[in-house]
Backbone as JSON Lines, residues from 0, in Angstrom:
{"i":0,"aa":"M","n":[-0.76,45.1,7.03],"ca":[-1.17,43.71,7.56],"c":[0.21,43.02,7.48]}
{"i":1,"aa":"W","n":[0.98,42.67,8.49],"ca":[2.21,41.75,8.58],"c":[2.09,40.34,8.17]}
{"i":2,"aa":"H","n":[3.12,39.68,7.76],"ca":[2.94,38.31,7.31],"c":[4.41,37.74,7.77]}
{"i":3,"aa":"Y","n":[4.62,36.65,7.88],"ca":[5.96,36.03,8.12],"c":[5.8,34.81,7.38]}
{"i":4,"aa":"K","n":[6.97,34.17,7.23],"ca":[7.42,32.9,6.66],"c":[8.45,32.28,7.41]}
{"i":5,"aa":"N","n":[8.25,31.26,7.75],"ca":[9.39,30.26,8.29],"c":[10.1,29.74,7.62]}
{"i":6,"aa":"L","n":[11.43,29.94,7.26],"ca":[12.06,29.29,6.3],"c":[12.85,27.93,6.94]}
{"i":7,"aa":"G","n":[12.62,27.77,7.8],"ca":[13.32,26.5,8.5],"c":[14.62,26.72,9.11]}
{"i":8,"aa":"D","n":[15.57,25.47,8.92],"ca":[16.85,25.57,9.83],"c":[17.73,26.54,9.05]}
{"i":9,"aa":"A","n":[18.33,27.58,9.93],"ca":[19.21,28.66,9.78],"c":[20.08,27.7,8.64]}
{"i":10,"aa":"M","n":[20.74,26.99,8.98],"ca":[21.79,26.17,8.08],"c":[21.47,26.11,6.59]}
{"i":11,"aa":"F","n":[20.16,25.96,6.35],"ca":[19.65,25.54,5.02],"c":[19.05,27.08,4.47]}
{"i":12,"aa":"A","n":[18.68,27.96,5.13],"ca":[17.85,29.28,4.62],"c":[18.71,30.29,3.62]}
{"i":13,"aa":"D","n":[19.99,30.22,3.5],"ca":[20.53,31.11,2.71],"c":[19.99,31.33,1.18]}
{"i":14,"aa":"T","n":[19.97,30.22,0.57],"ca":[19.38,30.27,-0.83],"c":[18.06,30.82,-0.9]}
{"i":15,"aa":"E","n":[17.31,30.48,-0.02],"ca":[15.75,30.97,-0.11],"c":[15.93,32.61,0.42]}
{"i":16,"aa":"L","n":[16.71,32.87,1.21],"ca":[16.57,34.25,1.59],"c":[17.46,35.19,0.33]}
{"i":17,"aa":"A","n":[18.29,34.61,-0.03],"ca":[18.72,35.39,-1.24],"c":[17.64,35.74,-2.4]}
{"i":18,"aa":"K","n":[17.03,34.64,-2.61],"ca":[16.21,34.5,-3.42],"c":[14.81,35.61,-3.28]}
{"i":19,"aa":"I","n":[14.5,35.6,-2.1],"ca":[13.35,36.28,-1.59],"c":[13.99,37.75,-1.73]}
{"i":20,"aa":"K","n":[15.18,38.14,-1.23],"ca":[15.88,39.61,-1.4],"c":[15.7,40.17,-2.69]}
{"i":21,"aa":"Q","n":[15.93,39.19,-3.61],"ca":[16.13,39.4,-4.87],"c":[14.69,39.88,-5.63]}
{"i":22,"aa":"L","n":[13.62,39.1,-4.92],"ca":[12.54,39.52,-5.42],"c":[11.79,40.91,-4.81]}
{"i":23,"aa":"A","n":[12.54,41.18,-3.5],"ca":[12.07,42.46,-3.05],"c":[12.73,43.53,-3.56]}
{"i":24,"aa":"M","n":[13.8,43.61,-4.17],"ca":[14.68,44.73,-4.51],"c":[13.61,45.95,-5.11]}
{"i":25,"aa":"A","n":[12.82,45.67,-5.65],"ca":[11.81,46.51,-6.52],"c":[11.22,47.53,-5.3]}
{"i":26,"aa":"T","n":[10.83,47.04,-4.18],"ca":[10.29,47.8,-3.07],"c":[11.13,48.39,-2.04]}
{"i":27,"aa":"N","n":[11.21,49.74,-1.67],"ca":[11.93,50.3,-0.84],"c":[11.58,50.65,0.35]}
{"i":28,"aa":"A","n":[11.51,48.94,1.0],"ca":[11.03,48.88,2.58],"c":[12.11,47.71,2.87]}
{"i":29,"aa":"P","n":[12.32,47.71,4.23],"ca":[13.16,46.39,4.62],"c":[11.97,45.43,4.83]}
{"i":30,"aa":"L","n":[12.88,44.03,4.76],"ca":[12.22,43.05,5.24],"c":[13.05,42.36,6.44]}
{"i":31,"aa":"Y","n":[12.54,41.74,7.4],"ca":[13.1,41.53,8.82],"c":[13.24,39.91,9.06]}
{"i":32,"aa":"V","n":[14.46,39.71,9.72],"ca":[14.42,38.47,9.99],"c":[14.92,37.94,11.3]}
{"i":33,"aa":"K","n":[14.19,37.01,11.93],"ca":[14.35,36.38,13.39],"c":[14.98,35.23,13.34]}
{"i":34,"aa":"Y","n":[15.95,35.24,14.13],"ca":[16.57,33.88,14.38],"c":[16.0,33.23,15.49]}
{"i":35,"aa":"Y","n":[15.28,32.19,15.66],"ca":[14.5,31.51,16.69],"c":[14.98,30.32,16.83]}
{"i":36,"aa":"A","n":[15.59,30.03,18.16],"ca":[15.88,28.88,18.61],"c":[14.76,28.19,19.65]}
{"i":37,"aa":"K","n":[14.28,26.99,19.35],"ca":[13.14,26.41,19.94],"c":[13.76,25.57,21.0]}
{"i":38,"aa":"S","n":[14.68,24.95,20.9],"ca":[15.87,24.25,21.79],"c":[16.82,23.54,20.89]}
{"i":39,"aa":"G","n":[17.73,23.07,21.76],"ca":[18.78,22.47,21.28],"c":[19.79,23.66,20.71]}
{"i":40,"aa":"L","n":[20.95,22.91,19.44],"ca":[21.62,23.8,18.79],"c":[21.2,24.5,17.53]}
{"i":41,"aa":"H","n":[20.22,23.91,17.14],"ca":[19.93,24.68,15.45],"c":[18.74,25.75,15.95]}
{"i":42,"aa":"C","n":[18.48,26.77,14.96],"ca":[17.45,27.78,15.17],"c":[16.82,27.68,13.89]}
{"i":43,"aa":"E","n":[15.66,28.31,13.7],"ca":[14.93,28.55,12.57],"c":[14.95,30.15,12.12]}
{"i":44,"aa":"V","n":[14.68,30.22,11.05],"ca":[14.8,31.69,10.58],"c":[13.26,31.81,10.07]}
{"i":45,"aa":"L","n":[13.0,33.18,10.91],"ca":[11.46,33.47,10.38],"c":[11.56,34.66,9.64]}
{"i":46,"aa":"L","n":[11.21,34.9,8.54],"ca":[11.01,36.04,7.66],"c":[9.87,36.86,7.71]}
{"i":47,"aa":"Y","n":[9.67,38.19,8.14],"ca":[8.97,38.98,8.34],"c":[8.61,40.18,6.98]}
{"i":48,"aa":"F","n":[7.6,40.01,6.54],"ca":[7.23,41.02,5.71],"c":[6.32,42.19,6.2]}
{"i":49,"aa":"S","n":[6.66,43.44,6.09],"ca":[5.95,44.65,6.53],"c":[4.82,44.65,5.42]}
{"i":50,"aa":"P","n":[3.9,45.57,5.64],"ca":[2.41,45.93,4.93],"c":[2.78,46.05,3.73]}
{"i":51,"aa":"H","n":[4.2,46.71,3.35],"ca":[4.58,46.85,1.88],"c":[4.72,45.87,1.1]}
{"i":52,"aa":"Y","n":[4.83,44.7,1.4],"ca":[5.2,43.4,0.81],"c":[4.01,42.61,0.93]}
{"i":53,"aa":"Q","n":[2.68,43.08,0.73],"ca":[1.64,42.21,0.91],"c":[1.59,41.31,-0.18]}
{"i":54,"aa":"S","n":[1.98,41.67,-1.35],"ca":[1.5,41.09,-2.77],"c":[2.76,39.74,-2.81]}
{"i":55,"aa":"L","n":[4.02,40.15,-2.37],"ca":[5.22,39.43,-2.25],"c":[4.92,38.28,-1.13]}
{"i":56,"aa":"A","n":[4.51,38.61,0.22],"ca":[4.07,37.86,0.99],"c":[2.89,36.68,0.64]}
{"i":57,"aa":"A","n":[2.22,37.1,-0.4],"ca":[1.02,36.18,-0.48],"c":[1.68,35.1,-1.88]}
{"i":58,"aa":"L","n":[2.47,35.77,-2.61],"ca":[3.18,34.99,-3.75],"c":[3.98,33.93,-2.79]}
{"i":59,"aa":"L","n":[4.57,34.08,-1.66],"ca":[5.34,33.17,-1.09],"c":[4.54,32.29,-0.38]}
{"i":60,"aa":"G","n":[3.48,32.52,0.01],"ca":[2.37,31.63,1.13],"c":[2.77,31.98,2.44]}
{"i":61,"aa":"A","n":[3.13,33.27,2.6],"ca":[3.53,33.87,4.06],"c":[2.18,33.8,4.76]}
{"i":62,"aa":"T","n":[2.15,33.59,5.96],"ca":[1.03,33.59,7.14],"c":[0.9,35.09,7.52]}
{"i":63,"aa":"C","n":[-0.28,35.33,7.59],"ca":[-0.61,36.9,8.32],"c":[-0.29,36.6,9.76]}
{"i":64,"aa":"C","n":[0.11,37.74,10.41],"ca":[0.52,37.98,11.98],"c":[0.13,39.19,12.2]}
{"i":65,"aa":"K","n":[0.41,39.57,13.57],"ca":[0.37,40.87,13.96],"c":[1.7,41.48,13.93]}
{"i":66,"aa":"A","n":[1.76,42.77,14.11],"ca":[2.99,43.37,13.99],"c":[3.71,42.76,14.81]}
{"i":67,"aa":"P","n":[5.16,42.72,14.75],"ca":[6.2,41.98,15.39],"c":[6.76,42.94,16.04]}
{"i":68,"aa":"N","n":[7.75,42.79,17.46],"ca":[8.28,43.53,17.98],"c":[9.79,43.86,17.17]}
{"i":69,"aa":"L","n":[9.95,45.08,16.72],"ca":[10.98,45.37,15.71],"c":[12.42,45.36,16.49]}
{"i":70,"aa":"D","n":[12.37,45.27,17.85],"ca":[13.45,45.18,18.79],"c":[14.06,43.92,18.58]}
{"i":71,"aa":"E","n":[13.06,42.66,18.27],"ca":[13.5,41.31,18.3],"c":[13.83,41.03,17.01]}
{"i":72,"aa":"L","n":[14.06,41.77,15.83],"ca":[14.2,41.45,14.4],"c":[15.43,42.32,13.84]}
{"i":73,"aa":"T","n":[16.07,41.71,12.83],"ca":[17.23,42.15,12.01],"c":[16.77,42.39,10.72]}
{"i":74,"aa":"V","n":[17.11,43.84,10.29],"ca":[16.9,43.99,8.92],"c":[17.75,42.99,7.86]}
{"i":75,"aa":"L","n":[17.0,42.44,6.85],"ca":[17.68,41.69,6.0],"c":[18.34,42.56,5.05]}
């Protein structure tokens, strides 16, 4: 099952992204990021966890979701 976590404004998400990337190093599977602009100048960072990361997603309070379109995502 896929999960996602909204990390909020991209200008402030770097620290949390680095922390999550460090936690994910033990798993040999990619994490995915989507930069989503609702409106205006700023965008939000959505982090997607593949099924390999179910325990990490649960630890971080990520929300279950259907599999995203990988063409719209960037590997972290």
